[in-house]
Every structure is written in structure tokens, then in C-alpha cells.
C-alpha positions as MATLAB code, in Angstrom:
seq = 'MDRLCVIIPTYGKFDYAAKAVTSAIESAFAVEAHVFLVDDASPDFHEKDATGEHVPNSIIRSLAEKYPTRLRLIVNRENVGLTKTWNTGILAAIKNSTFSYICVTNSDVVFPKSYDIGMTSALKNNRLDLVGPVTNAPGTEENQY';
ca = [
      32.842  -27.112   18.150;
      35.274  -25.889   20.803;
      38.431  -27.899   21.373;
      39.792  -28.789   24.816;
      43.343  -29.884   25.547;
      43.741  -31.932   28.724;
      47.318  -32.031   30.009;
      48.009  -35.274   31.880;
      51.452  -35.722   33.450;
      52.686  -39.187   34.194;
      55.608  -40.921   35.832;
      55.020  -44.635   35.552;
      51.620  -45.950   36.677;
      50.539  -46.162   33.033;
      47.414  -48.147   33.912;
      46.143  -45.071   35.798;
      47.177  -42.763   32.970;
      45.289  -44.953   30.489;
      42.062  -44.546   32.487;
      42.610  -40.794   32.728;
      43.250  -40.451   28.983;
      40.286  -42.621   28.025;
      37.866  -40.832   30.335;
      39.090  -37.351   29.303;
      38.515  -38.121   25.626;
      35.384  -40.262   25.824;
      33.501  -38.415   28.588;
      33.531  -34.985   26.953;
      30.166  -33.983   25.535;
      30.234  -30.375   24.349;
      33.856  -30.081   23.220;
      36.295  -32.067   21.129;
      38.704  -33.303   23.804;
      42.376  -33.965   23.118;
      45.006  -35.161   25.565;
      48.663  -34.265   25.813;
      50.175  -37.055   27.907;
      53.472  -35.734   29.243;
      55.800  -38.367   30.663;
      58.327  -37.048   33.179;
      61.197  -39.312   32.103;
      59.749  -42.517   33.549;
      62.393  -45.231   33.404;
      59.765  -47.707   32.176;
      58.153  -45.461   29.541;
      60.150  -47.151   26.796;
      60.654  -50.836   26.210;
      62.419  -52.770   23.477;
      60.330  -54.247   20.693;
      61.122  -57.478   18.823;
      63.751  -55.696   16.707;
      65.454  -54.163   19.752;
      64.132  -50.642   19.058;
      62.992  -48.497   21.982;
      59.234  -47.848   21.759;
      56.640  -46.586   24.255;
      55.453  -49.318   26.583;
      52.507  -51.455   25.502;
      49.852  -49.533   27.470;
      50.937  -46.229   25.942;
      51.196  -47.746   22.452;
      47.664  -49.105   22.658;
      46.379  -45.672   23.728;
      48.170  -44.014   20.820;
      46.619  -46.533   18.425;
      43.149  -46.064   19.919;
      43.271  -42.244   19.757;
      45.647  -41.402   16.880;
      44.283  -37.880   16.359;
      43.297  -37.095   19.950;
      46.397  -38.135   21.907;
      49.825  -36.569   21.727;
      52.738  -38.101   23.618;
      55.431  -35.813   24.984;
      58.411  -37.242   26.859;
      60.697  -35.146   29.056;
      64.350  -36.012   28.550;
      64.990  -35.708   32.260;
      62.797  -35.793   35.343;
      61.707  -32.220   36.100;
      58.766  -32.666   38.481;
      55.041  -32.112   38.270;
      54.843  -28.344   37.746;
      57.417  -28.236   34.959;
      55.773  -31.262   33.354;
      52.424  -29.447   33.368;
      54.161  -26.384   31.916;
      55.650  -28.486   29.113;
      52.149  -29.616   28.151;
      50.666  -26.134   28.467;
      53.357  -24.640   26.232;
      52.780  -27.353   23.629;
      49.015  -26.687   23.712;
      49.532  -22.937   23.375;
      51.866  -23.468   20.411;
      49.157  -25.595   18.796;
      46.816  -22.579   19.118;
      43.704  -24.487   18.047;
      42.418  -25.134   21.567;
      39.680  -23.048   23.138;
      40.505  -24.413   26.607;
      43.419  -26.048   28.400;
      42.890  -28.243   31.454;
      45.697  -29.535   33.685;
      45.091  -32.548   35.858;
      46.801  -35.628   37.297;
      47.237  -39.098   35.844;
      44.993  -40.745   38.421;
      41.869  -38.728   37.580;
      38.819  -40.379   36.043;
      36.621  -37.807   34.313;
      32.854  -38.208   34.769;
      30.525  -38.080   31.782;
      29.970  -34.544   30.460;
      32.647  -33.110   32.770;
      33.345  -30.458   30.174;
      29.922  -28.794   30.340;
      30.257  -27.249   33.803;
      33.872  -26.330   33.255;
      33.368  -24.572   29.924;
      30.134  -22.971   31.099;
      31.930  -21.404   34.059;
      34.618  -20.079   31.750;
      32.182  -18.722   29.150;
      29.274  -17.416   31.192;
      31.074  -16.124   34.251;
      33.938  -14.680   32.276;
      36.433  -16.601   34.362;
      39.940  -17.281   33.159;
      40.594  -20.286   35.365;
      38.479  -23.098   36.752;
      40.021  -25.715   38.963;
      41.738  -27.501   40.348;
      40.766  -30.620   38.468;
      41.920  -33.465   40.640;
      40.777  -36.767   42.002;
      38.401  -37.147   44.924;
      39.187  -39.517   47.781;
      38.207  -43.085   47.068;
      38.754  -45.651   44.396;
      35.399  -46.060   42.686;
      34.896  -44.425   39.292;
      31.190  -43.939   39.968;
      31.403  -42.981   43.646;
      29.592  -39.701   43.064;
];
């Protein structure tokens, strides 16, 4: 089975990022989807636990527990902006070298069921190198289309 790496940048708004991560992993049908969640030095990414240690905030921790083999957290040491944050994720995915495809998106995207079929088909059958952009449509309903 082909493997897809979805790069999701985030700066705060972890409730949106959680929906994006969950839908990217659970809505894929024809590939094994993985997510690299790249935080762009959000001031609220870390919080102190009961012992005073800095740990990812509770939303991010619960995602990491839910998808221990499908989610990788990457945290920028300083805020570098969207493009460099995407590039950080892309470089990490390339270094992994086990992915057939890499998808970059935003943290407020909700992936529809079987989103991967059209994307990978366009890349395979049309001999394209790039399909995109993958971004959110106007509106707030997950099932609006």
C-alpha cells in the first residue's frame, strides 16, 4: 500500500488542527495516511503538567496518543511563517523516504472521505508531479459538498 504524508502547519487553533489531523488520517481509503503536524512556535503549544514539565497542550497530546504511529509532531524553535513551516515538514518527509506522496495543506482543512483517491490517481495516471492546492472551501460545514 502506498504511503501519504500530509504536512499540516499550525500556530495555535489546535481544535482546528485536531480536525484536520483526524480527517487526514481517517478519511484516506487507498493509501496509508500519516501526518506531520508542524507547529510554528505557538506560544501555547506547550503547557506545564502536574510535575511542572513542559509538554504539548492537551489537544495535541490526545492526538499523539490516538495516532502514535501515524502522527509526528515537529515544533519550530522560532516563528518562521507558513512557507518555511511547510518546508520543514516536507524536508522531514523526504528524509523519511518511505512516503509515495507528500501533501501540504492548512490546519483548518477537513478532508472528505476517500480524498486520496482522486489525488493519487491524478499523480499516477496523468503523470503529474503536483496536484493542488489542497485548501479549505468557503463555509463552515464539514459536509457542505
